[in-house]
C-alpha positions in Angstrom: 0.5 3.2 32.4 1.5 2.2 28.9 4.9 1.0 27.8 7.0 3.9 26.5 8.4 3.7 23.0 12.1 4.5 22.6 14.2 5.5 19.5 16.5 3.0 18.1 19.7 4.6 19.2 18.4 4.6 22.7 17.2 1.0 22.3 20.8 -0.1 21.3 22.1 1.7 24.3 19.7 -0.2 26.6 20.8 -3.5 24.9 24.5 -2.8 25.3 23.5 -2.0 29.1 22.1 -5.4 29.5 18.4 -5.1 28.2 17.0 -8.1 26.5 15.7 -7.4 22.8 12.6 -9.4 22.1 11.3 -9.7 18.6 7.4 -10.6 18.6 7.3 -11.3 15.0 6.7 -14.9 13.7 9.6 -17.2 13.2 9.4 -16.9 9.3 9.8 -12.9 9.7 12.7 -13.3 12.1 14.5 -15.9 10.0 14.4 -13.6 7.0 15.8 -10.4 8.7 16.4 -9.8 12.5 18.4 -7.6 14.8 21.5 -9.5 16.0 21.2 -10.6 19.5 17.4 -10.3 19.5 15.5 -13.3 20.9 12.4 -14.4 18.8 9.5 -14.8 21.1 6.3 -14.6 18.7 3.3 -12.8 20.2 1.3 -15.9 20.3 4.0 -17.1 23.0 4.7 -14.0 24.7 4.1 -15.5 28.1 7.3 -17.7 27.6 9.4 -14.6 28.0 11.9 -15.1 30.7 13.2 -11.5 31.6 14.9 -12.6 34.8 14.8 -9.0 36.2 16.5 -7.7 33.0 15.0 -4.7 31.3 13.1 -5.6 28.1 12.8 -3.8 24.6 10.0 -5.4 22.4 10.1 -4.9 18.8 8.1 -5.9 15.6 8.5 -4.9 12.0 7.1 -1.4 12.1 6.0 -0.9 15.9 2.3 -1.2 15.1 2.0 -4.8 16.6 4.1 -3.9 19.7 1.8 -0.8 20.2 -1.4 -2.7 19.7 -0.3 -5.3 22.2 1.4 -3.2 24.6 -0.6 -4.1 27.6 0.0 -8.0 26.9 3.8 -7.0 26.6 3.7 -5.2 29.8 2.3 -8.2 31.4 4.6 -10.6 29.9 7.5 -8.5 31.4 6.3 -9.4 34.8 7.3 -6.2 36.5 10.8 -5.6 34.6 11.2 -2.4 32.9 10.2 -2.4 29.4 9.9 -0.5 26.3 8.9 -0.7 22.7 11.2 -0.1 19.8 10.1 3.0 18.0 9.5 2.1 14.5 10.4 -1.6 15.0 12.9 -3.3 13.0 12.2 -0.8 10.0 13.1 2.0 12.4 16.2 0.4 13.6 17.4 -0.1 9.8 16.3 3.5 9.1 18.5 4.9 11.8 21.5 3.1 10.2 21.8 0.3 12.8 22.7 -3.2 11.7 20.3 -6.3 10.9 21.1 -9.6 9.8 19.4 -10.5 6.4 19.2 -14.1 5.1 17.7 -13.8 1.6 18.1 -17.7 1.3 15.0 -17.6 3.6 11.6 -17.7 1.9 9.5 -14.6 2.1 7.4 -14.3 5.2 4.1 -16.2 4.8 2.0 -13.3 4.8 3.8 -11.7 2.1 3.3 -14.9 0.1 -0.4 -14.7 0.7 -0.5 -11.0 -0.5 1.4 -12.1 -3.6 -0.5 -15.1 -4.3 -4.0 -13.5 -3.6 -3.1 -10.6 -5.7 -1.8 -12.4 -8.5 -4.9 -15.1 -8.5 -7.2 -12.1 -8.5 -5.7 -10.4 -11.5 -5.5 -13.5 -13.4 -9.2 -14.3 -12.5 -10.1 -10.8 -13.9 -8.0 -10.8 -16.8 -9.2 -14.5 -17.9 -12.8 -13.3 -17.1 -12.5 -10.7 -19.8 -10.4 -12.5 -22.2 -11.6 -15.9 -22.1 -14.9 -16.6 -20.3 -16.9 -14.5 -17.6 -17.0 -17.7 -15.3 -13.3 -16.9 -14.4 -14.5 -13.7 -12.6 -15.4 -16.4 -9.8 -11.6 -16.8 -9.1 -11.4 -13.1 -8.3 -14.7 -13.6 -6.1 -13.2 -16.7 -4.5 -10.0 -15.2 -3.5 -11.9 -12.1 -2.1 -14.1 -14.1 -0.2 -11.1 -15.9 1.3 -9.4 -12.8 2.3 -12.4 -11.5 3.8 -13.0 -14.6 5.8 -9.3 -14.8 6.9 -9.5 -11.1 8.0 -12.8 -11.7 10.1 -11.8 -15.0 11.8 -8.0 -14.8 11.9 -7.8 -18.3 10.1 -6.2 -18.2 6.6 -6.3 -21.4 4.7 -4.0 -19.9 1.8 -1.3 -19.4 4.7 -1.5 -22.9 5.9 -1.3 -24.1 2.2 1.6 -21.9 1.6 3.6 -23.2 4.8 3.5 -26.8 3.3 5.1 -25.7 0.1 8.6 -27.0 -0.5 10.4 -23.7 -0.1 8.7 -23.3 3.3 9.6 -26.7 4.4 12.7 -25.4 6.5 10.3 -23.2 8.6 8.4 -26.3 9.5 11.5 -27.9 11.0 12.5 -24.9 12.9 
């Protein structure tokens, strides 16, 4: 039996009745925007959830991550009743429910990767046409890196971006 998804309003009622809201996104995502009162337990550490017999409501950004990992989340609940927040934090916000946003936090690492990779690709293509065809190699290198990251789960650009000065607060947390 899979975990049932519940609407944001129902999730809010469950939390008000004592359910624990568990944000399975990574720490950088949670720091930028979160649902007040949600506990951040990234998917990679989901076994650390301590339900203590309380019902659980799991959420991610859009609901895709929780749905894809429903069996692991159910196992982490260790017999406690559990649900998935339909639409994730995006659905919660769309339903007019409050979120805490900290714009001082850097963008999520994966968004930084997407911006960097897209920019480097466009720069490589533009320089390839305008300066020298050898610059097309930059676009090819970035494309190969993204392909490698997608197939292996290891992203060198994400590791590099985590070490940038604007992300240092995330390393300490």
